[in-house]
C-alpha positions in Angstrom: -64.0 -2.1 -32.1 -64.1 0.1 -29.2 -67.0 1.3 -27.7 -67.3 4.9 -26.1 -69.2 6.0 -23.5 -70.3 9.3 -23.0 -71.6 11.3 -19.8 -75.1 12.8 -20.6 -74.8 16.8 -21.0 -76.2 19.4 -19.1 -79.3 20.1 -21.3 -80.3 16.7 -20.8 -79.6 16.5 -17.2 -81.5 19.7 -17.1 -84.4 18.8 -19.0 -85.0 15.5 -16.7 -84.8 17.5 -13.7 -87.6 19.7 -14.4 -89.9 17.4 -16.4 -92.5 14.8 -14.7 -91.2 12.7 -11.6 -91.6 9.7 -13.6 -90.7 8.5 -16.9 -91.8 5.3 -19.0 -89.1 2.6 -19.3 -88.9 3.8 -22.8 -88.2 7.2 -22.2 -85.7 6.2 -19.4 -83.9 4.1 -21.9 -83.8 7.1 -24.8 -82.0 9.2 -21.3 -79.5 6.3 -20.9 -78.6 5.8 -24.8 -80.0 2.2 -24.7 -82.5 0.9 -26.9 -86.0 0.0 -25.6 -85.6 -3.6 -25.7 -82.4 -3.0 -23.1 -84.3 -1.0 -20.9 -86.9 -3.2 -20.5 -84.3 -6.2 -19.7 -82.5 -3.7 -17.3 -85.7 -3.3 -15.4 -86.5 -7.2 -15.5 -83.2 -7.5 -13.9 -83.4 -4.6 -11.3 -80.6 -2.8 -13.1 -83.1 -0.1 -13.7 -85.2 1.1 -10.6 -89.2 0.8 -11.0 -91.9 2.0 -9.8 -95.1 -0.5 -10.1 -98.1 0.4 -11.0 -100.7 -2.2 -11.0 -100.2 -5.5 -12.9 -98.9 -4.0 -16.2 -97.7 -0.2 -15.5 -93.9 0.6 -14.9 -92.7 3.9 -14.1 -89.3 4.8 -13.5 -88.5 7.5 -11.0 -86.5 10.7 -12.4 -84.5 11.3 -9.2 -83.4 7.2 -9.5 -82.8 7.9 -13.1 -81.0 11.0 -12.6 -78.8 9.4 -9.9 -77.7 6.8 -12.2 -76.4 9.3 -14.9 -74.5 11.4 -12.0 -76.9 14.1 -12.0 -77.8 14.1 -8.3 -75.9 13.3 -5.4 
C-alpha cells in the first residue's frame, strides 16, 4: 500500500497565519493531518516544537508549525 502525502493548502496556511500565536497539540495535529496521539508522541520526541506553560500545559507556537508546513521562511 502506498502512502500519499499532500502539502497543506493555502487556505489552511492562511487560517494558521491569522489565528492565535499558539495552538494546542490537538489543533497542531489536525493541521499536520495526524492523530491526536501521534501529535503528542511527536511533541514528546521533540519533533513538534512546544512551549511548556506549567506542569501540564503545553502549547505549539503557530510560527514554528507554519515553518514545519513550509508556509514561512
